[in-house]
C-alpha positions in Angstrom: 17.5 18.6 3.6 14.1 17.8 2.8 11.4 16.4 5.2 11.0 12.8 5.2 7.7 11.0 6.4 7.8 7.3 7.1 4.4 5.9 6.2 4.8 2.1 6.6 3.2 0.4 9.6 5.8 -1.4 11.9 5.7 -5.0 11.5 5.6 -6.8 14.6 3.3 -10.0 16.5 0.1 -8.4 16.7 0.2 -6.2 13.7 -3.3 -6.8 12.5 -3.6 -8.9 9.2 -6.4 -10.2 6.7 -8.7 -12.3 8.7 -7.7 -16.0 8.1 -4.3 -15.4 7.5 -1.3 -16.5 9.9 -0.1 -13.8 11.9 3.5 -12.1 11.2 6.2 -13.8 13.7 10.0 -13.2 14.2 12.1 -15.9 15.3 15.5 -15.6 17.0 17.9 -18.6 15.8 21.2 -17.2 17.2 21.5 -14.7 20.2 25.1 -13.2 21.4 26.4 -14.6 23.8 29.3 -17.0 24.6 30.2 -18.7 21.8 28.1 -16.6 19.4 29.1 -13.6 18.2 25.9 -12.5 16.2 21.9 -12.1 16.7 20.6 -14.4 13.7 16.6 -14.0 13.2 14.0 -15.3 10.7 10.3 -13.9 9.9 7.2 -15.6 8.6 4.9 -13.2 7.4 1.8 -13.1 5.1 2.7 -11.0 1.8 -0.1 -8.8 2.4 0.8 -7.7 6.2 1.5 -4.7 7.4 2.0 -1.8 4.3 2.6 -3.8 1.2 2.0 -3.5 -2.5 0.1 -5.8 -4.5 1.4 -7.4 -7.3 -0.4 -7.8 -10.6 -0.8 -11.8 -9.9 -2.9 -10.8 -6.9 -5.6 -10.3 -8.8 -4.4 -12.1 -12.3 -3.1 -15.4 -12.7 -1.0 -14.3 -15.6 0.2 -11.0 -14.0 3.6 -10.2 -13.0 4.9 -11.5 -9.6 6.6 -8.6 -7.3 10.1 -9.6 -8.6 8.9 -9.1 -12.3 7.6 -5.8 -11.4 9.0 -2.6 -12.9 9.9 -0.4 -10.4 9.1 3.2 -11.9 5.7 3.2 -10.5 7.0 3.1 -6.9 9.4 6.0 -6.7 8.8 9.3 -8.4 6.7 12.7 -7.3 2.9 11.6 -6.3 0.0 13.7 -4.7 -1.5 12.8 -1.3 -5.3 13.5 -1.0 -7.5 14.0 2.1 -10.8 11.8 1.4 -12.0 11.4 5.1 -15.0 12.5 4.1 -15.8 9.9 2.1 -18.5 7.3 3.4 -18.2 3.5 2.6 -16.6 4.0 -0.4 -14.2 6.6 -2.2 -16.5 7.9 -5.2 -15.7 10.3 -8.3 -17.2 13.0 -7.0 -14.9 12.6 -3.8 -11.6 13.5 -5.4 -10.2 16.8 -6.4 -9.3 15.9 -9.6 -7.9 19.3 -10.1 -5.4 18.5 -7.4 -4.4 15.2 -9.2 -3.9 17.0 -12.7 -0.8 15.5 -14.0 0.3 13.3 -11.4 1.5 9.7 -11.9 1.0 8.2 -8.5 -2.0 9.4 -6.4 -2.3 8.5 -2.4 -5.4 8.3 -0.5 -6.2 9.4 3.0 -9.5 7.7 4.1 -8.5 7.4 8.1 -8.6 10.2 11.1 -6.5 7.7 12.8 -4.9 4.8 11.6 -6.0 1.4 13.1 -2.6 -0.1 14.4 -3.9 -2.2 17.2 -7.0 -4.1 15.6 -8.4 -5.2 12.2 -10.7 -2.8 10.6 -13.5 -4.8 8.7 -15.2 -1.5 7.7 -12.5 0.1 6.0 -13.2 2.7 3.2 -13.0 0.9 -0.5 -12.0 2.7 -3.4 -15.0 2.9 -6.3 -13.5 1.2 -9.5 -14.9 4.5 -11.6 -12.2 6.3 -9.9 -9.5 3.6 -10.7 -10.4 4.1 -14.5 -10.8 7.8 -14.4 -7.5 8.1 -12.7 -5.7 5.6 -15.2 -7.1 7.3 -18.1 -5.2 10.5 -16.5 -2.1 8.8 -16.9 -2.0 7.6 -13.1 0.5 4.4 -12.5 0.2 4.0 -8.9 -2.6 4.0 -6.6 -2.4 4.0 -2.9 -4.5 4.0 0.2 -4.1 3.4 4.0 -7.0 0.9 3.9 -6.3 -2.6 3.8 -7.5 -3.1 0.1 -8.9 -1.1 -2.6 -11.9 -3.5 -2.6 -14.4 -3.9 0.4 -13.3 -6.9 2.5 -16.2 -9.3 1.5 -16.0 -8.3 -2.2 -15.7 -11.3 -4.4 -15.6 -9.6 -7.8 -12.9 -7.1 -6.7 -13.8 -4.4 -9.4 -11.4 -2.0 -8.3 -8.4 -4.5 -8.6 -9.3 -5.5 -12.2 -9.8 -1.7 -13.0 -6.4 -1.1 -11.9 -5.3 -4.3 -14.3 -7.1 -2.7 -17.2 -5.3 0.6 -16.5 -1.9 -1.2 -16.0 -1.3 0.7 -12.5 0.3 -0.6 -9.3 -0.9 -0.8 -5.9 0.0 0.3 -2.2 -2.1 -0.8 0.5 -1.9 0.0 4.5 -0.2 3.1 4.0 -0.1 5.3 7.3 -0.8 8.9 6.6 -2.1 10.4 9.7 0.5 12.8 10.4 1.0 14.1 6.5 -0.5 17.2 5.1 -2.5 16.7 1.5 -0.1 17.9 -1.4 2.8 16.6 -3.8 5.6 14.8 -2.3 8.6 12.2 -3.7 7.5 8.7 -2.9 9.8 5.9 -2.3 7.9 2.6 -1.9 9.7 -0.5 -3.1 8.7 -3.8 -3.3 11.2 -6.7 -2.3 12.4 -9.1 -5.4 10.5 -12.3 -4.2 10.4 -14.8 -7.0 6.4 -15.8 -7.3 5.2 -13.6 -4.8 1.8 -11.6 -5.4 2.7 -9.2 -2.9 5.5 -7.5 -1.0 6.2 -5.6 2.3 7.3 -1.9 1.6 9.3 0.6 3.6 7.4 3.5 2.2 8.8 6.9 2.5 7.2 10.5 1.5 9.6 13.2 1.1 9.0 16.8 0.3 9.9 17.8 -3.1 12.6 20.5 -4.0 
């Protein structure tokens, strides 16, 4: 049986969320006890909390919502690259282009240790030139352990718009600390949420046969 890595953040009340967004909350509406045979809960969450997939609607008013996204980019062979040497932003020269040759999905590890306990405003973004070159080589999905492809204070979202131009898909907030660089099978399906600009995902990597 192939080895599996869960590369998703746990969702809980203290999970760090984008500044200004409401916290994740899980509410219990029913509890097993006398006269009640089940536990029943409901959750309230920002769509970009934890590990998630940005839908094209996030960065383009005419883009597809999570419910409308083709699932194929989110499942299949991928390449995980270690780019912890990048400073501030992953640039073209930070990428091992030989390693990504022929890949349709590329994941980038930027953290030495993923910041589970607090929000990191100084995460490593990805240059739009990197996105454009990946798209030109046939990459259909870009993933990162950072909170976003673009810097927190960006108003132009250059990397996201490079994704739009290349018709790629995005995964953000992956947890890649324990996974060696290499080639894997990725499974990270967005929920079918009508009108949503993003969706939580349960992202896993498996060894290729």
